[in-house]
N, C-alpha and C positions, 0 to 999 in steps of 0.2 A: 440532237434535234428530237430523238424520241420523249427524252426529259421534259424538254420545253412544249411539246404537243400536249404531254399530259396535264400540262398545268394551264392552259388555255381556257377551260369552263370553270376554272375554280376562283372563288372569292376570298380574297386575304380577311383573316380577321385583324383587329387592331393589336399593336404588339405592346410590351411590355419588356425591354431589357434588364436582365438581373445581373449584378455584379458575380464574378465568379469569387467563391470562397477563398481566402489566402493559405497557402502551405506553407508547411515547414521541412526542411529537413531533418534530419537526426542520424546520430552516431550508432553503429550496429552492436549489439550486446548480445549474440546468440549462443545460448548455450551449447559446447563443443565447437565453439568456432576458431578457439586459440589454445592453446594449453594452459593460458593463465586468464582469468575471468572475473569479472565482479560477481559479487554473490546476491543472483537475483531470485527472491522468495516470492513465489507464486504458487504454493500448492494448497495451504490452508485459506484461509478469508482473509486474512491482513497481507498485503503486499508491499514490500519493500526491496530495496538495493544496498548494497554493501560496496564501497570501493575502497579498498584498501591502499595506504601510502606507495606501497610498492609497485603499484601497478602503471603510476605515472609515468616512468620513462619508457615503458615499454611497450603500451599498446593506446589505442585510440579510447579506451576506457578508462578516462581520467575526467576527473571533476572539474568545469570549466576555469573554477577558481584559480587553478593551480596550475596554468600552462607553460609555466617558464622550466618545467622539467623537476625530477627530484632534487638536484642540487642546489636548486634557488636556496638562497637562507632565509627567505621570509614566508618558506610556506610555514606552516601552524597546523595542521591537520593530520591525526594518524588513520584513521578511517572517516571517508566522507557516506554518508547515507541518502539513498535517494538519486534524485537527478543530476546524472553528470554533465550534461549540458544545460543550457537554458530552455530547452525543448521538452524536456521531461521526456526523454526517450527510454528509460526505466521506472519501472514504478517508485513511488513515493506517496509513502503512508497512504495507502489506499485500502479502505474498507467500505464494504465486502468486496471480495478480489473480482477483478473483472469491472466494477463501477468505476465509471470514466472520470472519478472527482479525486483529489489529492487535499491533502492538511495541511503540508508543508511546503513551503519555498524551499526550504533545503534544511538538513539536520547534522551535525557532524560530531565528533569525538576527538578532544585534545588531550596531551599529557603536559604538565609544565613542571618543571623542578626550581626550587629556590635554593640558591648555595652561598653561602655568608662569604665565602670567598671573593675578592673584588677582580679578580684575574679569571675567573670563573668563564666568563664570556665577553671580554674587552672589545670584540669587533662584533657585538651585536650590530644587526642593520636595523634595529627596532630604536624609536626613541622614546625613550621614556627615563625619569631620573637616576634610577639604580639598574639600568640594563644590564650592568654585567653580571647583576648576580642571577638573572633568569633567563632561562631557556626553554623551546617547544621541544618535543622529544619528534623528531619525525626522520624519514628514510632517507638515505643518500647512496647514490651508485658506486661511492667508492669505500663505503664504510666496512670495517670488519665484519667478516660473514656471510656478504652479500653473495659470494661463490659458493655457498654451503647449503646444498639444497634441503638441507633439514632446519636452516635456519631461516632461508628466504624463499619463500614457495605462496602461490595462491593456486588453489584446485577449484575446480569446479563445483558447483552446486549438484546434488545427486540424492538419490534415495539411499536412505540406510538400508533398505530390502527394495529392491526396485520391483519385486513379485508382489509387495504388500503395499505399497505406496501410502504408508503411514506415517511419516517422517522424512524429513530432508536436512540435510547439513552442508553447511558450507565451511572450508580451512583456510587460513591464510596465518604467512608469519613471515617477521621481517626484522632488522635489526634498526637501530634507532641513533641518532647523536648522541642523546644520552648514555648510552652505552647499555640501554634497556632493549633487550629483543622482546617482541610482542608476538604474541600468537594468539588470533580469534578463531572461535568455534562458535558459530551460530546454528540453532536449529529450530525448525517448526513442526507443527504435527497438522493431521489432517483431517481428524475427528470434530465433528459438529457437537457433540454432548457437551455440555458443561462449558462452551467456550473454550476448550482447547485447540480451537485451531485459529483464535484470534489475538493470538500474541506470537512474538520470535523473541528466543531468548538468547541472549549474548554472551561467552564468556571471554574475558580480556585477560590473558596469562601475560604478566611483567616480570621478564627476568633479568636482574641486573648483572649482565657481563663486566660490567667494571671499567669499560674502554670509551672512554670520554673522546668524542670527535664534532663538537659543537659546529665548527665551521667545513665538515663536510669535506675534507681536503685527503683523507685516506691516512692523515697523518695524527695520530692519537694525542690531544694535549695531556690525557692522564690516564693511565692505568690502575687498577685495583682502587676505581673512583667508588665512595659511598655516596647513595642518593640519600638526599637529608630532608627534603621537605618535597615530596612529589603529589598532585594531585590530577586528577583525572577528570574532565567534565564534558558533559553531552550539552549541547546548544542547538538551539532549532528556531526558523522563523515562521512561524505560523500564519499563512494566509486562508486557510478554511475552506476555498472556493475556488482552486485551479481545478480546471476540468480539460481533459484531452479529446481531440477529433477523432474522426474515421480517419484523416489522413496521417496520423500520429503526431500532429502539432498540438497547442495548447493554448489555452485562453483563461480569462480571468473574471470574477464578478467583485468589485470592490465595495460593495454597497451592503455587505452581510458583515456582522458582528465578528470581527476577528478575536475571539477571546481566548487568554491563556489564562493558569493560576495553580495553584496548588491546595491538594485535598488533605484537611488534617483531621478531619471526623473520624471516629472511631469504626472499625471493621467489624462482622459479627463477633470476632473472638476480642474487641474492647483494645486492639492496638489501633494507633492513628493510620489510616491508608496511606500514608506517606507517598502520595502520586502526582505526579506534574501532568496536567490535563488540558488538551486544547478543545475548541469546540464552538459551534455557530450562535452565538448570543445574539440579543436584539439590536438591529441596526444603532450604532450609537449617535444618530443624530436623533432619534426617538426618544432618546434616553433624558429625562429632564434632570434640571439640579438636584431637586430632592429625589433623587435614582427612581421617580416613577414614568409608567408609561401610559398615554391614554389607550382608553377601551379600543380593541380591534386594530391595535397597531404594534403589540406584543410577538414579533416575529422570529422570536429563538428558534432554532433547530432548521434555519434555513440555509444550504450549503449551495443551492442550487444557482445556476447563472442565466435561467430563461427571465422573459419578460414578465410573464406569469411563473411563479417559481414553485418549489415543491418542499415540502416538510420532508425532512430526511434525520434529522436530528444526530448525525454521526459525530463520534468524538474520537479521540485517541488519547494514548497516555503512555507514560514511563517511568520506570521506577527503579532503583538498585535494590535487588534482592539479597546479595551478601558480597563481603569481600574476605577472601580466605588466604591462609598461609599455604603456599604449593597450589595444588589443584583445586578445581570448583566443588568436590565432595563436600558436601556438607556436614560430611563426620569431620572433615579437618577444622583446626582452631582459627578464630576469626583473626583476621590483622588487624591490630588495633591502631589507631593515630598515634603519632608522636607526642601527644597528651596523655596516651594512656587510656583513650575510650576504647568501647565497639567501635567499628567504623561507620555505623549506620544509628544503633540503638536497638533495643529489643522492648518487647512489650510495651507498656505505656510510655517509654521513651524512645519507641522507633520514630527514626529521623530528626531526632536531636543534633546527631552528631555528624549530618553532610551539610551540604550548601544548596539553597536554591534560590536564584536571583533572577528578576526580569531588568533587562539591561537599558530600558529607555532611560536617560539622563545620566548613565554611569556608563555605558558603552556595551561592547560586546558585538562589534561590527553593525551597529546601527548608523543611521544617518547623523543623529544628535549627539553621537560618542565623541566623548574628550579625545583627545590627541594620543594618549596613553594606555587607553582600556582596551585597545585590540591587540596590545603589546604582551608578549610573556609577563612582563611585571602587573599590567593591568588585569590580565585574566586570571593571574593567581590569586591576586587578591580577592577577586570577585569569586572563583572557584572556591576559597576559603573563609567566605564574608562571614560565616557564623561565627568563626572565634575572632572576629572583630568587635569594637565598640558599635563600629556601623559601618558595614562592607557597603552600603549602598541601598538597603532596604526600603529607603523613601524615595528611591530613584533621582537622588539630588547631590551630584559629584562634590558639591560645596560641603555636604556635610559628612562626606565618608571620612570615618576617622577609625586609623589602621592601629590604635592602641586595643591591647588586649581586651577580651569580653570581660567586663567586673562581673558577670554573674557565674563565671566559671575559673577566672585566674585571678591569682594573688598580685602578680606583678609581672613585668616584662617590658622591653624597649619596643615601641611604635614600629610596626613594619617587619619585624624581624621574629616568626612567629617561633625560631628556635630558642628565642629567650623567655617566652613566655612560661610562667610556671603555674599549674593548676593549684586551686585552692585544696588544701587538706581535709576540711571539712566543711558543710555548706555550700557544696557548688549546685547549682542548679543549670538548666538548660541554657547555652551561649544562643544568643538573640541577634547577632549581627547581620543576619540574612533576612529575608522577605519573608520565608515561606510560613511563619504563623504571623503575620503581620497583623492580624486581626486580633490577637491577643493584647495590641498596644494601641491601637487608633480604632478598633470597633469596626461598624460595617463601612467605615470608610475602605478599609481595606479592598472593598471590591467596588472596582468601577461600576459594574452593574450585576443587579441580581446577587448572589447566587440563584439560577432558576430553578433550582433544585432544592426541596425542603423535606425530601423522605416520602412524598405523596408519589404512588404510580399513576392516579386518576383524582378526580376531585372527591372520591369518597373512599381509597384502598389507599391504606399506608404499604409502603414495601417493607419486606421482613428486616426486623432488625439490623442496623449497620450498611444498608444500601439506601443508595439512592438521596442522602442529604449529607446536604455542604452548607456548613456554618463557620468550620474555621480553615482558615487560609489567606486566600487573597484571588482576585481576579483582576487580570489586566487588560485593557484594549489595545491590541497591538498594531501599530501604527510605522511598521517598519523602522523604527527608530532603535531596536535594541532587542537581541533574542532573549528567549527563556531559555535558564542556565539550571542543569541540575549537577551535581559535583560532588563527588569523594574525596577525602584528606585533609590534611597533609598526611603522607608516610613515608617512613623510612626504610631503605632497602640495603642490606649488606650485600657485598660481591657475591655473586650465584646465589643470591636469594631472591625467592620468586611467590609472587602474590597473583591472585586471580580476583578479577571484578565480574560479579555475573550483575547486567542488567538485560531489562526485559520491555519491550515496546508493544505497542498493539490497540485494537480498535473495538468499536461496538457502538451501539444504541443507546443514548442518553446516559447519562452518568451510571444509570444502575449496570450498563451493559458492560463499560470498561472496568467498574469494580469487580463484577464478576470474573471477567478476564485477567485482572490481577489477582484473585484470589487464588484462583485457579493456577495462573503460573508461579505463586508461591506454594502451593501445595505440589505440583510437578516435580519443583525444583527439591524441596525436603523428601519427597517419597522417590526418585526416579534419577536422581542425579549422580555422578562419581565420576572418576577423573576423565575426560575426554580423549578421545572418543570412547575408548573400550569399557570403560567404567560404565556408562551409561546403561540402565536397565528399564526398557520401555515397557517390559511384561507386566509392573508394578501398575500401570495407567491403563485405563478405559480402551482397548484397543478394537475398532470395529475388524470384521471380515477384509480379505483384499479387495480392493477396487477392480471390479472387472476390465478388462480391455474391451473395447467395444467399437465397431462400424457402425455408421447411419449413411443408407443409401436410398435411393429409389426403389419403389417394388413394384413387378409388372403394372400392377392393378392401379397406378397413380398416387398409390399412397407412400409411407414411409415404413422401410426396413430396418430394425436395429438387430445386429448380430452382438453375440458377449460369448466370451470364454468363461469356463468353470473353476478359475483358481480359488474365487472364493470359499468352494465347498470343502477346501483344506483344512478351513477353521472347524473343529469339533461342536461347535456350538451354531454353525450356519442354520438359518432357517428359511432363506428365501432371498426374491428380489424385489428391486420396486422400480420403476421405471418413469422416469420426469420429463417434462418437457415446458421447456419455455416457448412464448409466441407472441408475435407482434402486434396481434388483437386479441381481444377488444382492448384499447387503451386505457389507462387506468389513471389514478391522481395517487402520488405515495402516500399522501396524509390515509388513504384508505388502507393501506396494505404496505407495500414498498418494504423499506427497512425494519418495519416492525415485525416482520415474522423470521427474519435471517436467522434468529438463534434458535428458533425451534420449530419451523417448518416440518423438519423432515421426522419428527415424532408421529406425524398424521399417516392413518391407513385408510383414511376412508378417501376416494377418488375425487378430483375436483380441485381447486383452488384452495389455497392457504384456511383453513375455517379460524372463525373470530378467535377461538379457544387458545390458538397459538399466536396471536398477535398481541404485541406490547403493545401499552396503552400510549397514546400521544400526551404529550408534556400538559398538566392541567392550565398549566399558567400561559399555553399558544392561547392566542385568539385572533391572529389574523388570518382567519381562513378563505377570507375573499382575494388572498394574493397568494394563495397557493393551489391555483386551479390548472396548472399545466396537464397535459396528459401525455403520459409516458408510455415507453413502450417497453417488454419487458426483453433483457438481452441474456449474455453468459452468466451474468450474476444471480438474474431471477428476476422476479418469483418466478419460481417454477408450480407448475400443478403436475398432481399424482395421476397418472395416466393408467398405469396398472400395477397390482401388486403378485407377485407368482408364490406362493407359499412351496416350500420343498417338495411337498406331494403332489405338486401338479407339473413340475420340471417336465416329465417325459412328453406333455403335452406340445412343448415348445422345444423339444430335442430338433436340431436340424442343423448338422455336420456341415462346415465349410470351411477348409484349412483350418485355422487355428480355432474357430469359432465352433461353438459347442450348441449354443441357442439361437432362435429368430422370434423376432415379434413382429407384426405388421400391424402398425397404428392407423386404424381404418376409423379415427375420430371424423364428424365431420367437420372440425375446425382446420383438419390438414389438408391442405388445398397446394395445387401446382402452382410455383411462383413465387411462394412465400417462405420466409425465412424462419428456420425453427433452431433450438437448443435441444439436445438430449441428454440426460445422463443416466445410467443406469446402477443404483445402488445393490449392495448385499447387505444383508440383515442378520443379526445373529440374537438369540433370546437368553436370559438367564438371569443372574442377579449381580450388578456390576456396581462398584461404591466410587464415588468422588472426592472432591474435596467437600469439607463439611460435615461428612459423614453420608451426604447425598445419594439416593441410589436410583438406578434405571432398571428397567427389565428388556430393554433392547438398544442394542448398539449399530449402527450402519456404516457404511463408507459414503463418503461424501463425493461434491462432484467435480475430483479431478479428473475425469474421464468425459467431459462434456465435448460431445459431437467426435470422440476417441483423443480427445486430448490427451496428452503426457503426464502434465501437471508439473511441467517444467518450463521455465522460460524459454522462448523461442524467437526472441528477437524484438518483438513487438506484440501489442495487446490484441486480444481477441476480437475485441470489436473495431479496431483501427483495420477494416476490410476494404477501405478505397483504393482504387488503383493507382492515386496518387502518392498512397504510402509506397514510399521505397523497398522498408525491408519486410513489406508483404509476402510471405514464401511464395513462391511462383508454382511451383510443384504440389499434387494434391497430397502427399505423403506427408509433408511438412506443415501444411494446412490442417492437415488432422492431427498433427501433433500440438499445434498451437492450440486447436479447438475453436477455429474459424466458424463462422455461420454457415449452416445447411441450408442449403436453398432446395426445397423440391422442385425437381422437373422432369418432365419426359424423357425418356429413352431419345436416342437420335434417331428420327425415322429414315426411312428409305425414299429416296426422289421417287421412286415409280408409284409409291404411296399418295406423295403428294399430287404427282401428276394424275392419277387416275379418281382424285377426290376422297381417297378412301382413308384419309388424315387432313386437316387442314390446317393452314399457317393461319394465326391471330396472334393481336398485340394487346396485353393487358396492363393497364387499365387503358381503356380508350373512349372517351376522352380524358386524359391525366389532369384532375384538378386538384391543384396543391400539393397534393400527397398520394401516394398508393400505400394500400393497406401494408404492401409488404417492404415498404421501404424503414430500414431502422436507424434509428437516431436521424443525422442530420441528413441522410442519404436521400437522393432522388432517381428514380430509374422507371424506367417502363421494360416489361418481357415479351421480344419476341418470342413465340413459343413453334415447338414442331419445324425446328431449321435443318435442314437434310446437312449433310458433309459436305465441303466446297461450294458452298453458297456465296453469294456476296450480297449483301443487305446497302442499300444505297438510300438515302435521307434527302429529299429536296423541298425547300421551301417554295412557295406559290409563284414567284419568279423563274422557276427552275434551275435555282442553283443549287450544288450538291453542299448540302447541310454534313452529312455525316455519310462515310463509306469505309465499310468493310468485309474482308473476306473471312469466312467461318473456315476452319482447317481442322481436323481432330478433334472435334467438340466431343467434352465428356458425358455430355446428356444433349437434348433439341432446345434448350432454352438459350438466347442471346439478351444479358440486359444492356440498355443504353441507359448511359448515366446522365443523359441531356446535355452533354457539351458536344459543340461542333469539333469536326476536324481541326479547327484554329485554337482550339482551347477555351472556347469562350462559352457559358451556358446559354441555351437557343432561348429564345423569346418566347411570349404567347402566339400561337397564331395556328393555322391548318398546315400540316405536312404531308407529303406522299411517299411513301415507302414502297419500296422495289425491293424483292426477293428472287434472285436470278440461282437456279440450282438446276442440277445437270439435267436436262431433257425438259426445263420449262422455266416461267416465271409467272411471279406472285405482284401483284400491285395492288395498294389500298391506301387509305387516308388515316392521318394518325392527328388528333388534335390535342393541343395542350392550352391550360386554361387554369392557369396558378393566379 
């Protein structure tokens, strides 16, 4: 009755009902949640996940394509990367880390063997002409070695040194049907200088135990088995524009240019880049038959899914670094192919001896794939396509010719690589694959562009070897076949081991991913040894340890940041820098955004990233009217420099509290209650530090692994997925801190007596709510009820006196309650005038709230 009386004098506004957003569930993959876990990398600026095949029968952390369990004979993947289910519950090729976009639908690795024995796999479930001669290598629960923890294991992703937080490592191992034991070691760095944190290097050690059990029944078909012609292939489905929501779900924009291809131009040292890339090209509907695009319509570089889009130009890449005998140590001998060549090629011949293919028309799990293409036979022939006369380089299955490539071989039987005889003289590059298709058909090898010609902007050239693409191919991906990158074939005697070293990463424009690959090759040659003990990180540029921090509200109503002093153990330590990302003012990505991610940390002047540290926009881009979306900073950035504290001034900020040594109160005018912020503190040191190609810097600093107190390891969901509808958003504050969840500056919980006396006022912001609030982040919408005492009940009514929402506030951590504008029935509320009542111990406050979207 009281509620109804309050409405009698009110006039209702017109209403507009908005549909609630669709939500998706997800599978939990939280570090530390089980003895076995996927390898989720979220410490550097390139995020991805690894699901080894031996996880399938034991946990929920499995790939959605292989749900029949480990013993299904049609399994084909020994390690899946990225999404474990169709909801992208773990990171998938995300750059920069924490940005809510992904480049790949999925990507995976497979090993495939060819054996001339017609009884090698006579019961193969796959349908192809010579199915008995081919088999994938996959895990099975009955294989020899499954009960040996030294052969069958999965370990949590962890810091190599949790005090320093400069490198993470993931390890897994398991036996396979081919009698090959797989051992995986993957690593990631966190230093942002020279693109050290833009890639993940994976070592795959393959040891032939000789115990063949292709039907997974636990009874070996053969012992002492020799591996004859093994290939290892990576393949992926580029979609370019998958995005993730605050609820942990996903969506996609199918109107961007989903481009993938191979870059074979020379690097700064003169050797081919030999890299597979994916990137957002021009919308293919705009590219004319003569490959031109109308003025104002060249929209390459758009990853976004907004109506008005954003220029981001994020690329990903992968490449094989080495195939070694024994461990991954660069000093070990290279493993030669069965044809006696280097596994990849060196110098000017880098890339000659491995295969890159695009699966449209020839297979590779695409919709237009021939029936045999996704079988062991089909993929073995595609993965070794360079060695054939035509392994499918023209994307026409009718033209595939599996005779030996005449550039390299003198003779051989079609389809049987074991019979191929190399030329004794005059051998040139085997060209049965697609990677350098431009050498045969010219510019027709590029479905569009390429849009990078060596120019950073209209008047400035990149340094020699960077940003230029004239050799290779570009293909517009239509979900008809994957891009593939493979090495082999190799033979392995019993107890022989080889290690394949592969790298993947991301960056801004072609030049960015090229710099990441160049650094990865340099890091491998300089720092690698036998994993994990032989690795020597000390030869790389290493910043001081990242401080452990906490972020909270100060009594003044501003932000208080505390941190410890572990960084000062570095003898070259010189000070700290405090960084803040905030949701306002909003900005256009083309004005900054991804352009500053590689270099912003070099800045020592306070404020937003200066122009000197922003990379240029592609000069071929001219669709400026289409990239007007206003964006908000988030955990990935962009960050502004708030404070530089040199070592000599540290005593001014000494404020011991528990494990923390220092404190800084951010009193900036932009720091307002009710708004969302992301803070991190970097530690820097000074000296002379050398990187790839002889580059040097005088300052190194830790990166954003500690945003809002973040641990730098995966905590089950994304930092931006902060909706209450996200089932895996941690509920306890400690876990939210380790996740790096958004920090909302809020007042302390007031005393009810202060509200009753009028010393403190209850108020709602914004009021009226118009379309969005400044403190909204991403797609969220909310209003803030401020200065709410403990044990208060908030009731919201419509003008008819019906209860729309009601909640009792108990044991709050601060004095602010956010209402997400959803009713008690789960529907988003309509425009109109509402009454809110706050009943607190000893009193009641009532007032009005207008929603005008």
